[in-house]
C-alpha positions as CSV (number, residue, x, y, z in Angstrom):
1,M,4.7,3.7,7.9
2,T,3.6,2.0,4.6
3,V,7.1,1.2,3.2
4,G,8.2,-2.9,3.6
5,W,10.1,-4.0,6.6
6,P,13.6,-4.1,4.9
7,V,13.4,-0.5,4.2
8,F,11.9,0.8,7.5
9,F,14.8,-1.1,9.4
10,A,17.2,0.5,7.0
11,A,15.7,3.7,7.7
12,T,15.6,3.5,11.1
13,L,19.3,2.5,11.1
14,C,20.4,4.9,9.2
15,A,18.4,7.6,11.2
16,F,20.2,6.1,14.5
17,L,23.3,6.3,13.1
18,L,23.6,9.6,11.7
19,L,22.1,11.1,14.6
20,N,24.9,9.6,16.6
21,A,27.7,10.8,14.1
22,F,26.3,14.4,14.4
23,F,26.5,14.6,18.0
24,A,29.9,12.8,17.9
25,L,31.3,15.6,15.8
26,L,29.6,18.1,18.4
27,Y,31.7,16.5,21.4
28,M,34.9,16.6,18.9
29,A,34.4,20.4,18.6
30,G,35.0,21.0,22.1
31,Q,38.1,21.1,24.4
32,A,37.9,17.9,26.5
33,S,34.4,17.8,26.4
34,V,34.3,14.1,27.3
35,A,36.4,12.2,30.6
36,N,38.9,9.6,29.0
37,A,38.3,9.8,25.7
38,P,41.5,9.4,23.2
39,G,39.9,12.3,20.9
40,D,39.0,10.3,17.9
41,F,36.1,10.3,15.9
42,A,35.3,6.4,16.7
43,H,35.5,7.0,20.8
44,Y,33.0,9.9,20.7
45,F,30.7,8.1,18.5
46,Y,30.8,5.3,20.9
47,F,29.9,7.8,23.8
48,S,27.3,9.2,21.4
49,I,25.4,5.6,21.4
50,E,25.9,5.2,24.9
51,T,24.4,8.7,25.8
52,L,21.5,8.4,23.2
53,T,20.4,4.8,24.4
54,T,21.0,6.0,28.0
55,V,23.2,2.8,28.8
56,G,26.0,5.2,30.2
57,Y,28.9,2.6,30.8
58,G,31.0,5.1,33.2
59,D,34.3,4.7,31.4
60,M,33.5,8.0,29.5
61,H,31.8,10.8,30.5
62,P,31.3,14.4,30.1
63,Q,33.7,16.4,32.1
64,S,33.1,20.4,30.8
65,D,30.0,22.4,30.7
66,Y,30.0,22.1,27.0
67,G,29.9,18.5,27.2
68,H,27.3,18.3,29.9
69,I,25.0,20.5,27.2
70,V,25.8,18.4,24.3
71,A,24.9,15.4,26.4
72,S,21.9,16.7,27.7
73,V,20.6,17.9,24.6
74,E,21.3,14.3,23.0
75,L,19.3,12.6,26.1
76,F,16.6,15.0,25.3
77,L,16.5,13.8,21.7
78,G,17.1,10.3,22.4
79,V,13.8,9.8,24.5
80,L,12.2,11.5,21.7
81,Y,13.9,9.1,19.0
82,S,12.9,6.4,21.0
83,A,9.6,7.5,21.3
84,V,8.7,7.8,17.8
85,V,10.3,4.4,16.6
86,T,8.4,2.8,19.4
87,G,5.4,4.4,18.1
88,L,6.0,3.3,14.1
89,F,6.6,-0.3,15.3
90,F,3.2,-0.1,17.6
91,Y,1.5,1.1,14.4
92,R,3.1,-1.1,11.9
93,F,2.1,-4.2,13.9
94,S,-1.5,-2.6,14.8
95,R,-2.5,-1.1,11.8
96,P,-4.7,-3.4,9.5
97,T,-4.1,-4.4,6.1
98,A,-6.0,-6.0,3.2
99,R,-4.5,-8.5,1.5
100,V,-6.5,-8.4,-1.4
101,L,-5.2,-10.1,-5.0
102,F,-6.5,-7.9,-8.1
103,A,-6.1,-9.4,-11.6
104,D,-3.5,-7.7,-13.6
105,T,-6.0,-6.6,-16.4
106,A,-9.5,-5.7,-16.4
107,V,-11.7,-7.4,-19.3
108,I,-14.2,-6.1,-21.2
109,A,-17.1,-8.3,-22.5
110,M,-20.8,-9.3,-22.8
111,H,-22.5,-10.1,-19.5
112,D,-26.3,-10.9,-19.0
113,G,-26.5,-9.6,-22.6
114,V,-24.7,-6.2,-21.6
115,R,-21.2,-5.1,-22.6
116,S,-19.4,-4.3,-19.2
117,L,-16.1,-4.0,-17.7
118,M,-15.3,-6.6,-15.0
119,V,-12.2,-6.6,-12.4
120,R,-11.4,-9.4,-10.7
121,A,-10.2,-9.6,-6.7
122,A,-9.6,-12.5,-4.1
123,N,-9.3,-12.1,-0.6
124,Q,-5.8,-13.9,0.2
125,R,-6.2,-13.9,4.0
126,L,-9.5,-16.0,3.2
127,N,-11.0,-14.3,6.2
128,F,-14.6,-13.0,6.6
129,I,-14.7,-9.0,5.2
130,T,-18.2,-8.1,6.0
131,N,-20.2,-5.5,4.1
132,A,-17.1,-5.1,1.8
133,T,-18.1,-2.4,-0.9
134,A,-16.7,-1.3,-3.9
135,N,-16.0,1.7,-6.1
136,F,-15.0,2.0,-9.7
137,W,-13.4,5.5,-10.6
138,W,-12.7,6.4,-14.3
139,S,-10.5,9.4,-15.3
140,R,-9.9,10.8,-18.5
141,T,-8.5,13.5,-20.1
142,E,-11.2,16.0,-21.9
143,V,-11.5,19.3,-23.8
144,T,-13.4,21.9,-22.5
145,A,-15.4,23.9,-24.2
146,E,-13.1,26.6,-24.1
147,G,-10.3,24.6,-25.8
148,R,-8.6,23.7,-22.7
149,I,-7.3,20.0,-21.8
150,F,-8.6,19.0,-18.1
151,R,-8.6,15.8,-16.2
152,R,-12.4,14.1,-15.0
153,F,-13.2,11.6,-12.9
154,Y,-16.4,9.8,-13.3
155,Q,-17.8,7.1,-10.7
156,L,-19.2,4.2,-12.6
157,R,-22.0,2.6,-11.4
158,L,-21.4,-1.4,-10.3
159,R,-24.5,-4.2,-10.5
160,S,-23.5,-5.6,-7.3
161,P,-21.1,-2.6,-5.5
162,Q,-21.2,-4.8,-2.2
163,S,-20.6,-8.3,-0.9
164,P,-22.2,-9.5,2.3
165,N,-19.4,-11.9,2.8
166,F,-15.7,-11.2,0.8
167,V,-14.1,-14.2,2.0
168,M,-12.6,-15.8,-1.7
169,S,-13.1,-14.2,-5.1
170,W,-15.0,-11.2,-6.3
171,T,-15.8,-10.1,-10.0
172,M,-17.0,-6.3,-10.1
173,I,-18.8,-5.7,-12.9
174,H,-19.8,-2.2,-14.5
175,P,-22.6,-2.5,-17.2
176,I,-21.5,-0.3,-20.4
177,D,-25.0,1.2,-21.2
178,A,-25.8,4.4,-22.9
179,T,-25.5,6.2,-19.2
180,S,-22.1,4.9,-18.8
181,P,-19.0,7.4,-19.5
182,L,-17.3,4.2,-21.3
183,Y,-20.2,3.8,-24.1
184,G,-19.2,3.8,-27.5
185,L,-15.5,4.0,-26.6
186,T,-12.9,1.3,-28.0
187,A,-9.8,0.2,-26.6
188,E,-7.8,2.3,-28.9
189,Q,-9.6,5.5,-27.7
190,F,-8.7,4.6,-24.2
191,E,-4.9,5.1,-25.3
192,E,-6.0,8.7,-26.4
193,I,-7.7,10.1,-23.6
194,E,-5.3,8.4,-21.3
195,A,-7.9,6.7,-19.6
196,T,-7.3,5.2,-15.9
197,L,-9.4,2.9,-13.9
198,V,-9.1,3.0,-10.0
199,V,-11.2,0.0,-8.1
200,A,-10.9,1.0,-4.3
201,I,-12.5,-1.9,-1.7
202,E,-13.5,-1.2,1.9
203,G,-15.0,-3.7,4.5
204,H,-14.6,-4.9,7.8
205,D,-12.4,-7.4,8.8
206,E,-13.5,-9.8,11.3
207,T,-10.2,-10.9,13.0
208,S,-9.0,-7.2,13.7
209,V,-12.2,-6.1,14.3
210,Q,-11.5,-2.9,12.3
211,T,-11.7,-1.5,8.6
212,V,-9.6,-2.2,6.0
213,R,-9.0,-0.5,2.7
214,T,-7.2,-1.5,-0.6
215,R,-7.3,-0.1,-4.0
216,K,-5.8,-1.0,-7.8
217,L,-5.0,1.2,-10.8
218,Y,-5.4,0.1,-14.3
219,L,-4.2,2.2,-17.0
220,A,-5.9,2.2,-20.8
221,R,-2.9,-1.0,-21.8
222,D,-4.2,-3.0,-18.5
223,I,-7.9,-3.4,-19.9
224,R,-8.3,-6.0,-22.3
225,E,-11.1,-5.6,-25.3
226,S,-13.3,-8.6,-26.0
227,E,-11.6,-10.9,-23.4
228,N,-13.1,-12.9,-20.1
229,Y,-11.6,-14.0,-16.8
230,V,-10.4,-18.0,-17.4
231,D,-13.1,-20.0,-15.0
232,I,-11.0,-20.4,-11.7
233,L,-14.0,-23.0,-10.3
234,E,-13.1,-26.2,-10.1
235,N,-13.9,-29.7,-8.3
236,G,-11.2,-30.9,-6.3
237,E,-10.4,-34.8,-5.6
238,D,-12.6,-34.8,-3.0
239,G,-15.5,-33.7,-5.4
240,R,-15.7,-30.1,-3.4
241,P,-15.4,-27.0,-5.8
242,R,-12.4,-25.2,-5.1
243,L,-10.8,-21.9,-6.7
244,N,-7.4,-22.6,-8.7
245,Y,-5.7,-19.2,-8.0
246,L,-2.9,-20.5,-10.7
247,K,-5.5,-19.0,-13.2
248,F,-6.4,-16.2,-11.4
249,H,-4.4,-13.3,-13.8
250,Q,-5.4,-15.5,-17.2
251,T,-7.8,-14.0,-19.8
252,E,-9.0,-15.9,-22.6
253,P,-11.2,-14.7,-26.0
254,E,-14.9,-13.7,-24.8
255,N,-16.4,-17.1,-24.7
256,S,-16.7,-17.8,-21.0
257,V,-18.1,-16.0,-18.2
258,A,-16.2,-15.7,-14.8
259,H,-17.9,-17.2,-11.5
260,D,-18.7,-14.9,-8.8
261,D,-18.2,-15.9,-5.3
């Protein structure tokens, strides 16, 4: 349900062909189970397709009890197959998806006098996602008091965990103060403890009138120390401010502050 359309169509086609090939072999296993069938695999395969899709051209038809039983089973499975495929198509078209673009890297830099972990995101649809809520989850490998290696998860506090109208860009900020699980850690230590950061965003899509969710995983190598995002807020030719998404993933040494939207 979450794969791309090319993979979905390929999987559906493969299932259809395999199902018909299976029943074609069953028809061949019977003695003259299908009337007017020359007896080769190809004709039984075509007859199986006609039966599964309930077309029934009439040139070939079951003529023995065995043939009727196999055809009945295939008709039953054909109805179920059509129902499942139809349901999958409907779900894929109706399922709300959030087209949120995350920056390729997270950055750590000073923000308002506090060393902070920042992640930039943008709403590619440019529609209103109201009451958008962001969550940071920090994961690291630790050694327990018993000397066992254990994987722990920490929810990181954000300065502004909600955006009333997530329309364009949003820079989410976690202050690395004395209460933060990242306090005192360096970029080299991130690699040693196999740190990962999961960023999750949830909100209400006003276009589809449904809740949408999306997430992004950052490994330790994706977190850049002492760097800031390049400012993407510019003035257009008409004098109105605009966002330059060509610079969306770019970072620079810690000497500027990204604009929040």
